[in-house]
N, C-alpha and C positions, 0 to 999 in steps of 0.2 A: 544545531547540527541537522544534517539531512542524510537520509539513507534511501535513495530513490532507485528504482529499476532493479532491485536485487531480490526481494522476497520470493518472487515467482520462481527463481532458479534454485531455491533452497527448500529442504523439507522442514516440517514444523519444528523438529528438534534443533536443527541448525539455526533457525530463526530465533528460538528462545535462547540458545547459547550465546548468540551474537548480542541480543538485547541485554542479557545478563552481564556480559563483559562491558558493554557501553555504560550500563547503569552503574556498575562498580567504579568505572573510571571517571564518571562525571555526574555524581549525584546532584540532583536539582536542575540539571541541564534539560532543555527542551529538544525534542527530536521530531522531525517531520519525515514520514515515510509513506510509501505507497504500496499497494497490493492489488493484484488482479482479483476481480470478483468471480464467484462461481457462475456458471452459465445461467442459472435460474434468476440471478440478480442483474444480468446485463440486458440492455435494450437490443433491438434487432441489429443496429449498426455495430454495437459492441460484440455481439455474437458472431456477426459476419467477419469482423476484424480478427477475432480469436480463431475462427475456423480457417482463415487464410494464412495468418501470420504464425500461429502456434506450430503447425507442421513444418513450416520453413525454419523456424528457430530450432526445432528438434532435429531436423535434417542437417543443420549446421553445428550440431553437437551441444546445443543449449536448450534442452527440453524444458518446457514450463511444468513445474512440479506442484506448486501450491497455489490454490485459489481460496480466498477467505472472504466471508462476509464480515461486516463491521464488528459484530459480536465476537466472532471467532478471533479476529485480529486483536480486539481489546483483551481477550482472554490470554493470548500469547504475550501481549505487552505486560499484563499483570504478572504472569509467570516469570518474565524477564526483568521485573523490577521497575515497571513504568505504570503511570496512571494516565489513561486516555483523557485528553482535554477537549478534543474536537475531531469530528469526522467531517469530511468534505468530498463531494463528487467533482468530476471535471466541470459540470455545470456550475457548481458553487465557486470554483476557482477561476472561472472566466467571466468577466463582465459581459452580460448579454449584449450591450451596445457594440461590443467588438465582433460579434458573430451573427446577430439577427439579420442584418441587411446585406450579408455577403452574397455575391453572385456565384461564387464557387461552392463546391460541396463540403468544404471544411467546416465541421461543427464539433463541439464536444460530444463524446459518446459515453455511454455507461458501460465501461469496461474495467476501469480501475477506480480505486478510491484512495484518498489521502487521509492520514491521521496525524494529528499533533499530540504529542505525549510528553510527560515530564518524568525524568528518572527520580524515583523515590529515594530519600536519604537512607543510608544504611543504618542499622541499629547502633553501630559504634559512633556514627556522626550525629546522632540525635542528642 
């Protein structure tokens, strides 16, 4: 399953509630999700992107609410019934051969992170 582009628009409690529902519906299933990193974990390009796009999103009625480091995201996953399997950055997700020799400015940035997690079995299922 995937849950991409959503956590930034939810508060932490809503993220945990959603994860708990998904883990109850599909124990043992794997989930891939993303989350925006706090400013201190972004690179300059990621900070610039957030500084430009964040206010535009808010102005369109979709404010960015939640920024999480990998540890904080893993903690929310645990509270929602998941075990973190893997963290990845955009750099990890894109083969360097696809962007190293580009002549345009498109490059992965450190703005968001991806996590792969597994829903833990419920006590009644064990």
